[in-house]
C-alpha positions in Angstrom: 58.9 -42.9 47.3 56.5 -45.8 49.7 53.2 -47.6 48.3 51.1 -44.6 50.4 52.4 -41.6 49.4 52.0 -43.3 45.7 48.5 -44.2 45.9 47.8 -40.9 48.0 48.9 -38.8 44.7 47.1 -41.1 42.0 43.8 -40.4 43.8 44.5 -36.5 43.8 45.4 -36.9 40.2 42.4 -39.1 39.6 40.2 -36.0 41.7 41.4 -33.2 39.6 41.1 -35.2 36.7 37.4 -35.4 37.6 37.4 -31.8 38.3 39.3 -30.3 35.3 37.0 -32.3 33.5 33.6 -31.4 35.0 35.2 -27.8 34.9 36.0 -28.1 31.4 32.0 -29.4 30.7 30.3 -26.7 32.0 32.2 -24.0 30.2 31.7 -25.8 27.2 27.5 -26.1 28.0 28.0 -22.5 28.9 29.9 -21.0 26.6 28.7 -22.7 23.5 31.8 -24.4 22.2 30.1 -27.2 21.3 29.4 -24.8 17.6 32.3 -25.1 16.5 31.7 -28.7 15.8 28.3 -28.5 15.1 27.3 -28.3 11.7 25.4 -24.9 10.5 24.9 -22.4 8.2 24.9 -18.1 7.7 22.1 -16.2 7.3 22.2 -12.8 6.9 19.2 -10.6 7.9 19.5 -6.8 7.5 18.0 -4.1 9.9 17.2 -0.8 9.8 17.8 -0.4 13.5 19.6 -3.5 15.6 20.1 -1.7 18.2 21.3 -3.9 21.7 22.1 -7.1 20.0 25.8 -8.0 20.2 27.3 -11.1 19.3 26.4 -14.1 20.6 22.8 -13.5 21.4 20.6 -16.6 21.5 17.9 -16.9 17.6 14.6 -18.4 18.6 12.4 -20.4 17.1 8.9 -20.4 18.8 11.1 -19.9 21.9 13.2 -22.7 21.2 17.4 -21.9 20.4 18.1 -22.8 16.9 21.4 -20.7 16.3 22.8 -17.5 17.6 24.2 -14.1 16.0 27.8 -15.5 15.0 28.9 -11.6 14.2 27.6 -7.9 15.5 25.9 -5.9 13.3 27.9 -4.6 10.4 26.6 -0.7 9.0 25.8 -1.0 5.3 27.6 0.7 2.3 24.7 3.4 2.5 24.2 3.8 6.1 20.6 3.4 6.4 20.4 0.0 8.0 22.7 -2.8 8.8 23.0 -6.5 8.4 23.3 -9.2 11.2 25.0 -12.8 10.2 23.4 -15.4 12.1 24.8 -19.0 12.7 21.4 -21.7 12.2 21.8 -25.3 13.0 22.0 -27.5 10.3 19.3 -28.9 11.7 16.6 -26.4 10.9 15.2 -25.2 7.4 13.2 -22.3 8.0 11.0 -21.2 5.5 11.9 -18.6 3.0 8.0 -17.4 4.1 9.3 -16.5 7.8 10.1 -13.3 9.9 13.2 -12.0 11.8 12.7 -10.0 14.4 14.6 -8.5 17.4 12.9 -8.8 21.1 13.8 -8.1 24.2 13.5 -10.2 27.4 14.3 -10.2 31.2 14.9 -7.0 32.9 18.3 -5.5 31.3 16.2 -6.1 28.4 18.5 -8.4 26.5 18.7 -8.6 22.7 17.5 -11.7 20.5 16.8 -12.9 17.1 13.2 -14.6 17.0 11.9 -16.7 13.8 8.3 -16.0 13.1 7.2 -18.7 10.5 3.9 -17.7 8.4 0.9 -19.8 8.3 0.7 -20.1 4.6 5.0 -21.2 4.4 5.2 -23.7 2.2 8.1 -25.9 5.1 9.5 -27.3 1.4 10.4 -24.1 0.6 13.6 -23.1 2.4 16.2 -20.4 2.4 19.5 -21.6 1.3 23.0 -21.1 3.0 23.7 -17.4 2.8 20.3 -16.4 2.1 20.1 -12.4 2.4 16.1 -10.6 4.4 15.1 -8.1 5.6 13.6 -8.4 9.1 12.2 -6.0 11.5 12.2 -4.6 15.5 10.2 -5.1 17.5 8.7 -2.3 19.1 9.5 -0.8 23.0 8.1 1.1 24.5 10.7 4.2 22.9 9.5 3.2 19.6 5.7 3.4 20.8 6.4 7.4 22.3 7.9 8.4 19.7 5.3 6.9 17.3 3.0 9.3 19.7 5.1 11.8 19.4 5.2 11.6 15.6 1.8 11.0 15.5 -0.3 14.2 17.6 0.8 16.5 16.1 -1.1 15.1 12.9 -3.9 14.1 15.1 -4.1 17.9 16.7 -4.8 19.3 13.1 -6.9 17.2 12.4 -9.2 17.9 15.3 -8.7 22.0 14.3 -10.0 21.3 11.0 -12.4 19.5 11.9 -13.5 22.7 14.3 -13.3 24.9 12.4 -15.7 23.2 9.7 -18.4 22.6 12.4 -18.0 26.6 13.9 -18.5 27.4 9.9 -21.5 25.1 9.5 -22.8 26.4 12.9 -22.2 30.2 11.8 -23.3 30.2 8.1 -25.2 27.4 7.3 -27.1 26.6 10.3 -28.5 29.7 11.3 -32.0 31.0 9.8 -30.5 32.9 7.2 -29.3 29.7 6.3 -32.1 27.7 7.1 -34.3 29.9 4.3 -31.6 29.5 1.9 -32.3 25.8 1.4 -35.5 25.8 2.1 -35.6 28.4 -0.5 -33.6 26.4 -3.2 -35.6 23.2 -2.7 -38.5 24.9 -3.2 -36.5 26.3 -6.6 -35.6 22.6 -6.9 -39.4 20.8 -7.0 -40.9 24.0 -8.8 -37.8 23.2 -12.0 -39.1 19.8 -11.7 -42.4 20.1 -12.0 -41.8 22.1 -14.8 -39.6 19.7 -16.3 -42.9 17.0 -16.3 -44.8 19.8 -17.6 -42.8 20.5 -20.9 -41.8 16.6 -21.2 -46.2 16.0 -21.8 -46.5 19.2 -24.1 -43.5 17.9 -25.9 -45.3 14.2 -26.2 -49.0 15.8 -26.9 -47.0 17.9 -29.8 -45.4 15.0 -31.0 -49.2 12.8 -30.8 -50.6 16.2 -32.7 -47.5 15.9 -35.3 -48.1 12.0 -35.9 -52.1 12.3 -36.6 -50.5 15.6 -38.9 -48.2 13.3 -41.3 -51.2 10.8 -41.8 -53.7 12.8 -42.9 -50.7 14.3 -45.6 -50.0 11.1 -46.2 -53.9 10.3 -47.1 -54.2 13.6 -49.1 -51.9 12.2 -51.2 -52.7 9.1 -52.0 -56.1 10.3 -53.0 -54.7 12.8 -55.2 -52.7 10.2 -57.0 -55.6 8.1 -57.0 -57.3 11.4 -59.0 -54.8 11.7 -61.3 -54.6 8.5 -62.0 -58.6 8.2 -62.7 -57.9 11.7 -65.2 -56.1 9.8 -67.3 -57.6 6.7 -67.7 -61.1 8.4 -68.6 -60.0 11.5 -69.3 -62.9 14.5 -67.5 -66.2 13.6 -69.6 -66.4 10.2 -69.1 -64.1 10.3 -65.9 -64.8 6.7 -63.3 -63.2 5.7 -59.5 -61.7 2.6 -61.0 -58.5 3.5 -59.5 -59.0 4.0 -55.6 -57.0 5.7 -52.6 -55.3 3.1 -50.3 -54.2 4.7 -47.0 -51.1 2.5 -45.0 
């Protein structure tokens, strides 16, 4: 093998190695195989509806990627919800007062998990690995349509009830007879109030007269007591008023 052929083969081998290294780098970058070597910890989130959330979906915090969905949603034993296992970068500590919701982006509606930290959250009180939290799914157009479909019958029934009440008022109350009845009721209330005031005044006069009568009776009793005391001391012939009556 001559030197020229060997040089050509060497150069071809170098270029091939460079190409393979570039392809490998792209695969690692876009395939996120670097996560295998990164330190991470799991967080388990329970959702009542995780429709469209797939394995490998992003986990975002304030728009920045902090992890991914490690496993596809798994149905719980009670068949009422699913749990999703998230893989969070070890350098990111999520406070306990955080909300894990499912959002969508793009024309195809790719699903992802977004983490929102509450304003009053303690940044030092974080979720430990393997924590189980309750998540929520962001409402989409289908959810809004379903909610509107559930609410509209209730709104229609409420409107019907209001209409019936209005018609009843118009028919039975806000007519000539109803207005006359209301006026009569108000007049009766006013007359009853006047009678009550007169009765209170009479009661006051009665109590006042009773007090005066009690005072007169008490004075008469004191006079009688003084008369008997004088009579006992001096007799009938020599009677004198030495003991005076006292009035309180």
